[in-house]
The first five atom37 places (N, CA, C, CB, O) and aatype in JSON, in Angstrom:
{
  "aatype": [12, 0, 13, 6, 2, 7, 10, 16, 6, 6, 16, 8, 3, 19, 10, 19, 6, 11, 9, 1, 12, 7, 9, 7, 11, 11, 14, 16, 0, 10, 19, 7, 9, 9, 3, 15, 5, 15, 19, 11, 0, 4, 2, 10, 15, 6, 7, 3, 9, 7, 18, 3, 7, 7, 11, 11, 9, 11, 7, 11, 11, 1, 8, 9, 19, 19, 2, 16, 10, 7, 10, 19, 12, 9, 9, 19, 9, 8, 0, 0, 2, 9, 8, 3, 15, 19, 7, 0, 1, 6, 19, 12, 1, 15, 10, 11, 3, 11, 18, 10, 16, 7, 9, 12, 2, 13, 11, 5, 16, 10, 15, 12, 14, 13, 0, 9],
  "atom_mask": [
    [1, 1, 1, 1, 1],
    [1, 1, 1, 1, 1],
    [1, 1, 1, 1, 1],
    [1, 1, 1, 1, 1],
    [1, 1, 1, 1, 1],
    [1, 1, 1, 0, 1],
    [1, 1, 1, 1, 1],
    [1, 1, 1, 1, 1],
    [1, 1, 1, 1, 1],
    [1, 1, 1, 1, 1],
    [1, 1, 1, 1, 1],
    [1, 1, 1, 1, 1],
    [1, 1, 1, 1, 1],
    [1, 1, 1, 1, 1],
    [1, 1, 1, 1, 1],
    [1, 1, 1, 1, 1],
    [1, 1, 1, 1, 1],
    [1, 1, 1, 1, 1],
    [1, 1, 1, 1, 1],
    [1, 1, 1, 1, 1],
    [1, 1, 1, 1, 1],
    [1, 1, 1, 0, 1],
    [1, 1, 1, 1, 1],
    [1, 1, 1, 0, 1],
    [1, 1, 1, 1, 1],
    [1, 1, 1, 1, 1],
    [1, 1, 1, 1, 1],
    [1, 1, 1, 1, 1],
    [1, 1, 1, 1, 1],
    [1, 1, 1, 1, 1],
    [1, 1, 1, 1, 1],
    [1, 1, 1, 0, 1],
    [1, 1, 1, 1, 1],
    [1, 1, 1, 1, 1],
    [1, 1, 1, 1, 1],
    [1, 1, 1, 1, 1],
    [1, 1, 1, 1, 1],
    [1, 1, 1, 1, 1],
    [1, 1, 1, 1, 1],
    [1, 1, 1, 1, 1],
    [1, 1, 1, 1, 1],
    [1, 1, 1, 1, 1],
    [1, 1, 1, 1, 1],
    [1, 1, 1, 1, 1],
    [1, 1, 1, 1, 1],
    [1, 1, 1, 1, 1],
    [1, 1, 1, 0, 1],
    [1, 1, 1, 1, 1],
    [1, 1, 1, 1, 1],
    [1, 1, 1, 0, 1],
    [1, 1, 1, 1, 1],
    [1, 1, 1, 1, 1],
    [1, 1, 1, 0, 1],
    [1, 1, 1, 0, 1],
    [1, 1, 1, 1, 1],
    [1, 1, 1, 1, 1],
    [1, 1, 1, 1, 1],
    [1, 1, 1, 1, 1],
    [1, 1, 1, 0, 1],
    [1, 1, 1, 1, 1],
    [1, 1, 1, 1, 1],
    [1, 1, 1, 1, 1],
    [1, 1, 1, 1, 1],
    [1, 1, 1, 1, 1],
    [1, 1, 1, 1, 1],
    [1, 1, 1, 1, 1],
    [1, 1, 1, 1, 1],
    [1, 1, 1, 1, 1],
    [1, 1, 1, 1, 1],
    [1, 1, 1, 0, 1],
    [1, 1, 1, 1, 1],
    [1, 1, 1, 1, 1],
    [1, 1, 1, 1, 1],
    [1, 1, 1, 1, 1],
    [1, 1, 1, 1, 1],
    [1, 1, 1, 1, 1],
    [1, 1, 1, 1, 1],
    [1, 1, 1, 1, 1],
    [1, 1, 1, 1, 1],
    [1, 1, 1, 1, 1],
    [1, 1, 1, 1, 1],
    [1, 1, 1, 1, 1],
    [1, 1, 1, 1, 1],
    [1, 1, 1, 1, 1],
    [1, 1, 1, 1, 1],
    [1, 1, 1, 1, 1],
    [1, 1, 1, 0, 1],
    [1, 1, 1, 1, 1],
    [1, 1, 1, 1, 1],
    [1, 1, 1, 1, 1],
    [1, 1, 1, 1, 1],
    [1, 1, 1, 1, 1],
    [1, 1, 1, 1, 1],
    [1, 1, 1, 1, 1],
    [1, 1, 1, 1, 1],
    [1, 1, 1, 1, 1],
    [1, 1, 1, 1, 1],
    [1, 1, 1, 1, 1],
    [1, 1, 1, 1, 1],
    [1, 1, 1, 1, 1],
    [1, 1, 1, 1, 1],
    [1, 1, 1, 0, 1],
    [1, 1, 1, 1, 1],
    [1, 1, 1, 1, 1],
    [1, 1, 1, 1, 1],
    [1, 1, 1, 1, 1],
    [1, 1, 1, 1, 1],
    [1, 1, 1, 1, 1],
    [1, 1, 1, 1, 1],
    [1, 1, 1, 1, 1],
    [1, 1, 1, 1, 1],
    [1, 1, 1, 1, 1],
    [1, 1, 1, 1, 1],
    [1, 1, 1, 1, 1],
    [1, 1, 1, 1, 1],
    [1, 1, 1, 1, 1]
  ],
  "atom_positions": [
    [[167.51, 185.99, -42.09], [167.51, 187.31, -42.7], [167.78, 188.38, -41.63], [166.16, 187.58, -43.42], [167.45, 188.17, -40.46]],
    [[168.36, 189.48, -41.99], [168.77, 190.51, -41.03], [167.58, 191.11, -40.28], [169.53, 191.61, -41.75], [167.71, 191.43, -39.1]],
    [[166.42, 191.27, -40.96], [165.25, 191.84, -40.29], [164.73, 190.92, -39.2], [164.15, 192.14, -41.3], [164.27, 191.38, -38.16]],
    [[164.8, 189.62, -39.44], [164.22, 188.65, -38.53], [165.03, 188.52, -37.24], [164.12, 187.3, -39.21], [164.44, 188.3, -36.18]],
    [[166.33, 188.64, -37.3], [167.13, 188.45, -36.1], [167.5, 189.77, -35.41], [168.38, 187.69, -36.44], [168.26, 189.76, -34.44]],
    [[166.98, 190.89, -35.9], [167.21, 192.18, -35.24], [168.53, 192.85, -35.57], [0.0, 0.0, 0.0], [168.85, 193.9, -35.01]],
    [[169.31, 192.26, -36.47], [170.62, 192.81, -36.81], [170.51, 194.21, -37.42], [171.35, 191.87, -37.77], [171.32, 195.08, -37.1]],
    [[169.54, 194.41, -38.28], [169.37, 195.72, -38.92], [169.05, 196.79, -37.88], [168.25, 195.65, -39.98], [169.64, 197.87, -37.91]],
    [[168.13, 196.5, -36.98], [167.75, 197.47, -35.94], [168.92, 197.74, -35.0], [166.54, 196.96, -35.14], [169.16, 198.89, -34.62]],
    [[169.64, 196.7, -34.64], [170.78, 196.87, -33.74], [171.87, 197.73, -34.4], [171.36, 195.5, -33.33], [172.44, 198.61, -33.76]],
    [[172.15, 197.48, -35.67], [173.14, 198.26, -36.41], [172.71, 199.72, -36.49], [173.35, 197.68, -37.83], [173.52, 200.62, -36.28]],
    [[171.44, 199.95, -36.8], [170.89, 201.3, -36.87], [171.09, 202.03, -35.54], [169.4, 201.26, -37.24], [171.55, 203.17, -35.51]],
    [[170.73, 201.37, -34.44], [170.83, 201.99, -33.13], [172.27, 202.36, -32.77], [170.25, 201.07, -32.07], [172.52, 203.41, -32.19]],
    [[173.2, 201.49, -33.11], [174.62, 201.77, -32.83], [175.08, 202.98, -33.64], [175.5, 200.53, -33.16], [175.78, 203.85, -33.12]],
    [[174.69, 203.04, -34.9], [175.08, 204.17, -35.75], [174.48, 205.48, -35.24], [174.64, 203.93, -37.2], [175.15, 206.51, -35.24]],
    [[173.22, 205.45, -34.82], [172.58, 206.66, -34.28], [173.32, 207.13, -33.03], [171.08, 206.39, -33.94], [173.58, 208.33, -32.88]],
    [[173.68, 206.2, -32.14], [174.42, 206.57, -30.94], [175.76, 207.2, -31.29], [174.64, 205.34, -30.05], [176.16, 208.19, -30.68]],
    [[176.46, 206.63, -32.26], [177.77, 207.17, -32.68], [177.62, 208.58, -33.25], [178.43, 206.24, -33.73], [178.44, 209.46, -32.96]],
    [[176.6, 208.8, -34.05], [176.36, 210.14, -34.62], [176.08, 211.13, -33.51], [175.19, 210.11, -35.62], [176.65, 212.23, -33.49]],
    [[175.21, 210.76, -32.57], [174.85, 211.66, -31.47], [176.07, 212.0, -30.62], [173.76, 211.02, -30.6], [176.3, 213.16, -30.3]],
    [[176.85, 210.98, -30.27], [178.03, 211.23, -29.44], [179.08, 212.03, -30.21], [178.62, 209.9, -28.95], [179.83, 212.81, -29.62]],
    [[179.15, 211.82, -31.52], [180.11, 212.54, -32.35], [179.88, 214.03, -32.4], [0.0, 0.0, 0.0], [180.81, 214.8, -32.65]],
    [[178.64, 214.46, -32.15], [178.35, 215.9, -32.14], [178.15, 216.42, -30.71], [177.11, 216.21, -32.98], [177.65, 217.53, -30.51]],
    [[178.54, 215.59, -29.74], [178.52, 216.05, -28.35], [177.2, 215.87, -27.61], [0.0, 0.0, 0.0], [176.99, 216.5, -26.58]],
    [[176.31, 215.02, -28.12], [175.05, 214.76, -27.43], [175.11, 213.43, -26.7], [173.87, 214.76, -28.43], [176.01, 212.62, -26.94]],
    [[174.14, 213.22, -25.78], [174.04, 211.94, -25.09], [173.67, 210.86, -26.11], [173.0, 212.0, -23.93], [173.03, 211.17, -27.12]],
    [[174.05, 209.61, -25.87], [173.79, 208.55, -26.86], [172.31, 208.3, -27.13], [174.41, 207.27, -26.4], [171.94, 207.92, -28.24]],
    [[171.46, 208.51, -26.12], [170.03, 208.27, -26.29], [169.28, 209.59, -26.24], [169.5, 207.29, -25.22], [169.54, 210.42, -25.37]],
    [[168.35, 209.77, -27.16], [167.57, 211.0, -27.23], [166.6, 211.09, -26.06], [166.82, 211.08, -28.56], [166.08, 210.08, -25.58]],
    [[166.36, 212.31, -25.61], [165.39, 212.55, -24.56], [164.06, 213.07, -25.11], [165.95, 213.55, -23.55], [163.05, 213.05, -24.42]],
    [[164.08, 213.53, -26.35], [162.9, 214.11, -26.99], [162.67, 213.42, -28.32], [163.06, 215.63, -27.17], [163.62, 213.14, -29.06]],
    [[161.4, 213.14, -28.62], [161.06, 212.55, -29.9], [159.91, 213.3, -30.54], [0.0, 0.0, 0.0], [159.1, 213.92, -29.86]],
    [[159.84, 213.24, -31.84], [158.78, 213.87, -32.61], [158.07, 212.76, -33.38], [159.34, 214.99, -33.59], [158.71, 211.98, -34.09]],
    [[156.74, 212.69, -33.24], [155.98, 211.6, -33.85], [155.11, 212.12, -34.98], [155.11, 210.89, -32.8], [154.58, 213.23, -34.91]],
    [[154.98, 211.32, -36.02], [154.09, 211.64, -37.14], [153.58, 210.33, -37.72], [154.82, 212.5, -38.23], [154.18, 209.27, -37.52]],
    [[152.48, 210.41, -38.45], [151.94, 209.21, -39.09], [151.69, 209.48, -40.56], [150.64, 208.75, -38.39], [151.53, 210.62, -40.99]],
    [[151.66, 208.39, -41.32], [151.4, 208.49, -42.74], [150.66, 207.23, -43.17], [152.73, 208.67, -43.55], [151.06, 206.12, -42.83]],
    [[149.57, 207.42, -43.91], [148.85, 206.28, -44.48], [149.32, 206.07, -45.9], [147.31, 206.5, -44.42], [149.45, 207.03, -46.67]],
    [[149.57, 204.82, -46.25], [150.06, 204.5, -47.59], [149.23, 203.38, -48.18], [151.55, 204.11, -47.57], [148.79, 202.48, -47.47]],
    [[149.03, 203.45, -49.48], [148.28, 202.39, -50.17], [149.06, 201.09, -50.1], [148.0, 202.78, -51.63], [150.29, 201.07, -50.17]],
    [[148.33, 200.01, -49.97], [148.97, 198.7, -49.92], [148.7, 197.97, -51.23], [148.45, 197.87, -48.71], [147.6, 198.06, -51.78]],
    [[149.69, 197.26, -51.71], [149.51, 196.47, -52.92], [148.89, 195.12, -52.55], [150.86, 196.28, -53.67], [148.76, 194.8, -51.37]],
    [[148.51, 194.36, -53.53], [147.88, 193.07, -53.29], [148.81, 192.08, -52.6], [147.4, 192.47, -54.6], [148.34, 191.12, -51.98]],
    [[150.1, 192.3, -52.68], [151.06, 191.37, -52.1], [151.45, 191.74, -50.67], [152.3, 191.31, -52.96], [152.29, 191.06, -50.07]],
    [[150.86, 192.81, -50.12], [151.21, 193.25, -48.77], [150.86, 192.2, -47.73], [150.51, 194.56, -48.43], [149.8, 191.58, -47.79]],
    [[151.77, 192.02, -46.79], [151.53, 191.1, -45.69], [150.94, 191.86, -44.52], [152.81, 190.38, -45.28], [151.15, 193.07, -44.4]],
    [[150.2, 191.17, -43.66], [149.68, 191.79, -42.45], [148.35, 192.46, -42.67], [0.0, 0.0, 0.0], [147.71, 192.31, -43.71]],
    [[147.95, 193.21, -41.65], [146.64, 193.87, -41.66], [146.61, 195.05, -42.61], [146.28, 194.32, -40.27], [147.55, 195.84, -42.7]],
    [[145.49, 195.15, -43.32], [145.23, 196.29, -44.19], [143.9, 196.87, -43.76], [145.23, 195.88, -45.73], [142.95, 196.12, -43.51]],
    [[143.81, 198.18, -43.66], [142.58, 198.83, -43.25], [142.3, 200.05, -44.11], [0.0, 0.0, 0.0], [143.08, 200.38, -45.01]],
    [[141.19, 200.72, -43.83], [140.79, 201.89, -44.6], [140.87, 203.12, -43.71], [139.36, 201.71, -45.17], [140.19, 203.2, -42.69]],
    [[141.68, 204.09, -44.1], [141.79, 205.36, -43.4], [140.75, 206.29, -44.0], [143.24, 205.96, -43.5], [140.94, 206.82, -45.1]],
    [[139.65, 206.49, -43.27], [138.54, 207.3, -43.78], [138.92, 208.77, -43.96], [0.0, 0.0, 0.0], [138.4, 209.43, -44.86]],
    [[139.8, 209.27, -43.13], [140.21, 210.68, -43.23], [140.98, 210.96, -44.51], [0.0, 0.0, 0.0], [140.82, 212.02, -45.12]],
    [[141.82, 210.03, -44.91], [142.64, 210.23, -46.11], [142.13, 209.43, -47.3], [144.07, 209.85, -45.82], [142.67, 209.52, -48.4]],
    [[141.08, 208.63, -47.05], [140.45, 207.81, -48.1], [141.47, 206.89, -48.78], [139.78, 208.7, -49.15], [141.55, 206.81, -50.0]],
    [[142.23, 206.2, -47.94], [143.26, 205.28, -48.44], [143.07, 203.91, -47.82], [144.68, 205.82, -48.13], [142.91, 203.78, -46.6]],
    [[143.08, 202.89, -48.66], [143.05, 201.51, -48.17], [144.49, 201.03, -48.14], [142.14, 200.57, -49.07], [145.16, 200.99, -49.18]],
    [[144.97, 200.67, -46.97], [146.36, 200.23, -46.88], [146.85, 200.13, -45.46], [0.0, 0.0, 0.0], [146.18, 199.57, -44.59]],
    [[148.03, 200.69, -45.23], [148.69, 200.62, -43.93], [149.02, 202.02, -43.44], [149.96, 199.75, -44.01], [149.09, 202.97, -44.22]],
    [[149.22, 202.12, -42.13], [149.63, 203.39, -41.54], [150.93, 203.15, -40.8], [148.52, 203.95, -40.57], [151.11, 202.14, -40.13]],
    [[151.85, 204.1, -40.95], [153.12, 203.98, -40.21], [153.27, 205.2, -39.32], [154.33, 203.84, -41.18], [153.07, 206.34, -39.75]],
    [[153.63, 204.93, -38.09], [153.97, 205.98, -37.14], [155.49, 205.97, -37.01], [153.26, 205.77, -35.73], [156.09, 204.92, -36.78]],
    [[156.08, 207.12, -37.17], [157.54, 207.24, -37.1], [157.88, 208.26, -36.01], [158.14, 207.67, -38.49], [157.28, 209.33, -35.94]],
    [[158.85, 207.9, -35.17], [159.34, 208.83, -34.15], [160.8, 209.12, -34.49], [159.19, 208.23, -32.69], [161.6, 208.2, -34.67]],
    [[161.13, 210.41, -34.58], [162.51, 210.83, -34.83], [162.97, 211.68, -33.66], [162.62, 211.62, -36.18], [162.16, 212.25, -32.94]],
    [[164.29, 211.75, -33.47], [164.83, 212.62, -32.43], [164.99, 214.02, -33.0], [166.2, 212.08, -31.89], [164.61, 214.27, -34.14]],
    [[165.55, 214.93, -32.22], [165.66, 216.33, -32.66], [166.64, 216.51, -33.81], [166.08, 217.19, -31.5], [166.67, 217.57, -34.44]],
    [[167.45, 215.5, -34.08], [168.35, 215.54, -35.24], [167.7, 214.98, -36.5], [169.63, 214.76, -34.93], [168.27, 215.04, -37.59]],
    [[166.48, 214.44, -36.34], [165.79, 213.82, -37.47], [166.14, 212.36, -37.68], [0.0, 0.0, 0.0], [165.75, 211.77, -38.68]],
    [[166.88, 211.78, -36.74], [167.26, 210.36, -36.84], [166.15, 209.5, -36.28], [168.59, 210.09, -36.09], [165.59, 209.81, -35.23]],
    [[165.82, 208.42, -36.97], [164.7, 207.56, -36.6], [164.97, 206.86, -35.28], [164.43, 206.51, -37.7], [166.03, 206.27, -35.07]],
    [[163.98, 206.95, -34.37], [164.04, 206.24, -33.11], [163.27, 204.92, -33.21], [163.48, 207.1, -31.96], [163.74, 203.87, -32.76]],
    [[162.07, 204.99, -33.81], [161.26, 203.78, -33.95], [160.23, 203.98, -35.05], [160.57, 203.42, -32.6], [159.79, 205.1, -35.31]],
    [[159.84, 202.88, -35.69], [158.78, 202.88, -36.69], [157.82, 201.76, -36.31], [159.35, 202.68, -38.15], [158.24, 200.64, -36.05]],
    [[156.51, 202.08, -36.29], [155.49, 201.08, -36.01], [154.52, 201.11, -37.18], [154.75, 201.36, -34.63], [154.02, 202.17, -37.56]],
    [[154.24, 199.93, -37.75], [153.36, 199.83, -38.91], [152.15, 198.99, -38.53], [154.1, 199.21, -40.13], [152.28, 197.93, -37.93]],
    [[150.95, 199.49, -38.89], [149.72, 198.75, -38.62], [148.69, 199.1, -39.69], [149.18, 199.06, -37.2], [148.97, 199.87, -40.6]],
    [[147.49, 198.53, -39.57], [146.42, 198.78, -40.53], [146.06, 200.26, -40.53], [145.18, 197.92, -40.22], [146.14, 200.92, -39.49]],
    [[145.65, 200.79, -41.69], [145.37, 202.22, -41.83], [144.14, 202.65, -41.04], [145.18, 202.56, -43.28], [143.97, 203.84, -40.78]],
    [[143.28, 201.71, -40.65], [142.07, 202.1, -39.93], [142.32, 202.35, -38.44], [141.01, 201.02, -40.08], [141.38, 202.68, -37.71]],
    [[143.54, 202.22, -37.97], [143.89, 202.52, -36.58], [143.89, 204.04, -36.42], [145.29, 201.91, -36.2], [144.55, 204.75, -37.18]],
    [[143.14, 204.54, -35.43], [143.13, 205.99, -35.17], [144.5, 206.41, -34.65], [142.0, 206.37, -34.15], [145.19, 205.63, -33.99]],
    [[144.89, 207.65, -34.95], [146.22, 208.14, -34.55], [146.45, 208.06, -33.05], [146.41, 209.57, -35.01], [147.56, 207.77, -32.61]],
    [[145.41, 208.33, -32.25], [145.59, 208.28, -30.8], [145.88, 206.86, -30.32], [144.35, 208.83, -30.09], [146.66, 206.67, -29.39]],
    [[145.25, 205.88, -30.94], [145.5, 204.47, -30.6], [146.89, 204.06, -31.08], [144.41, 203.55, -31.21], [147.63, 203.39, -30.37]],
    [[147.23, 204.46, -32.29], [148.54, 204.15, -32.84], [149.66, 204.79, -32.04], [0.0, 0.0, 0.0], [150.72, 204.19, -31.84]],
    [[149.42, 206.02, -31.56], [150.44, 206.71, -30.77], [150.69, 205.98, -29.45], [150.01, 208.17, -30.49], [151.83, 205.9, -28.99]],
    [[149.63, 205.44, -28.84], [149.81, 204.67, -27.6], [150.67, 203.44, -27.86], [148.45, 204.25, -27.01], [151.53, 203.09, -27.05]],
    [[150.44, 202.79, -28.99], [151.23, 201.62, -29.36], [152.7, 202.01, -29.57], [150.67, 200.95, -30.63], [153.61, 201.28, -29.17]],
    [[152.91, 203.16, -30.19], [154.26, 203.66, -30.41], [154.95, 203.95, -29.08], [154.24, 204.93, -31.29], [156.11, 203.61, -28.88]],
    [[154.22, 204.57, -28.15], [154.79, 204.89, -26.83], [155.17, 203.61, -26.08], [153.79, 205.71, -26.0], [156.2, 203.56, -25.42]],
    [[154.34, 202.57, -26.19], [154.67, 201.28, -25.57], [155.94, 200.7, -26.19], [153.5, 200.28, -25.71], [156.8, 200.18, -25.48]],
    [[156.04, 200.79, -27.5], [157.22, 200.27, -28.19], [158.48, 201.04, -27.8], [157.02, 200.33, -29.71], [159.54, 200.44, -27.61]],
    [[158.36, 202.37, -27.69], [159.51, 203.18, -27.25], [159.92, 202.8, -25.83], [159.17, 204.69, -27.32], [161.1, 202.67, -25.53]],
    [[158.92, 202.62, -24.97], [159.21, 202.23, -23.58], [159.94, 200.89, -23.55], [157.92, 202.15, -22.75], [160.93, 200.73, -22.84]],
    [[159.43, 199.93, -24.32], [160.05, 198.61, -24.36], [161.48, 198.69, -24.89], [159.22, 197.65, -25.22], [162.39, 198.03, -24.38]],
    [[161.68, 199.5, -25.92], [162.99, 199.57, -26.55], [164.01, 200.31, -25.69], [162.88, 200.25, -27.9], [165.13, 199.83, -25.51]],
    [[163.62, 201.46, -25.15], [164.59, 202.29, -24.45], [164.62, 202.06, -22.95], [164.28, 203.73, -24.71], [165.71, 201.89, -22.39]],
    [[163.5, 202.04, -22.28], [163.52, 201.88, -20.83], [163.91, 200.47, -20.41], [162.16, 202.21, -20.25], [164.66, 200.3, -19.44]],
    [[163.42, 199.46, -21.11], [163.8, 198.09, -20.78], [165.29, 197.9, -21.0], [162.99, 197.07, -21.63], [165.96, 197.27, -20.18]],
    [[165.81, 198.43, -22.08], [167.24, 198.32, -22.36], [168.07, 199.01, -21.3], [0.0, 0.0, 0.0], [169.12, 198.51, -20.9]],
    [[167.61, 200.18, -20.85], [168.33, 200.93, -19.82], [168.3, 200.15, -18.51], [167.72, 202.34, -19.62], [169.33, 200.05, -17.83]],
    [[167.14, 199.61, -18.15], [167.03, 198.86, -16.89], [167.92, 197.62, -16.92], [165.56, 198.45, -16.63], [168.58, 197.31, -15.93]],
    [[167.94, 196.9, -18.06], [168.8, 195.72, -18.18], [170.27, 196.1, -18.07], [168.53, 195.0, -19.51], [171.06, 195.37, -17.48]],
    [[170.64, 197.26, -18.65], [172.01, 197.72, -18.59], [172.4, 198.06, -17.15], [172.21, 198.95, -19.5], [173.49, 197.71, -16.7]],
    [[171.5, 198.74, -16.42], [171.78, 199.09, -15.02], [171.92, 197.83, -14.17], [170.66, 199.99, -14.46], [172.77, 197.78, -13.28]],
    [[171.1, 196.82, -14.43], [171.2, 195.57, -13.68], [172.54, 194.91, -13.95], [170.04, 194.61, -14.04], [173.16, 194.35, -13.04]],
    [[172.99, 194.97, -15.2], [174.28, 194.38, -15.56], [175.41, 195.08, -14.81], [174.51, 194.46, -17.09], [176.34, 194.44, -14.34]],
    [[175.31, 196.42, -14.7], [176.34, 197.18, -14.0], [176.38, 196.87, -12.52], [176.13, 198.66, -14.2], [177.45, 196.92, -11.91]],
    [[175.23, 196.55, -11.93], [175.19, 196.29, -10.5], [175.63, 194.88, -10.13], [173.81, 196.52, -10.0], [175.79, 194.57, -8.95]],
    [[175.84, 194.03, -11.12], [176.29, 192.66, -10.85], [177.78, 192.66, -10.5], [176.02, 191.73, -12.08], [178.55, 193.4, -11.1]],
    [[178.18, 191.83, -9.54], [179.61, 191.76, -9.22], [180.38, 191.09, -10.35], [179.83, 190.99, -7.9], [179.93, 190.1, -10.93]],
    [[181.52, 191.65, -10.66], [182.35, 191.1, -11.74], [183.43, 190.2, -11.17], [183.0, 192.23, -12.58], [184.06, 190.52, -10.16]],
    [[183.62, 189.07, -11.83], [184.67, 188.14, -11.4], [185.99, 188.56, -12.04], [184.32, 186.66, -11.78], [186.05, 188.82, -13.24]],
    [[187.02, 188.63, -11.26], [188.34, 189.04, -11.78], [189.27, 187.84, -11.75], [188.94, 190.22, -10.96], [190.43, 187.95, -12.15]]
  ]
}
């Protein structure tokens, strides 16, 4: 399935880069805006389900980071009982893994000698 092998995320990232470059911006955003939302979970939901006491919802919480154009950078989903400060740290780790690791791997690739 496309979600399992990362094809959907990879396609999304390529499209976001094309949109950004098409309007004269750098391919990767330097600024992100984070927000969270707790949503009720149905009986068929997979994964952890928790209770968000502030919103009085039993379900899941999603943290979404968008760039200044409103394009999604990353989405992290976890149990609703996760406090926003803890969830935000998890989101920051995921952003670091996605963007900084990718940049470092790309730089290493560029520094490798090419065979002609």
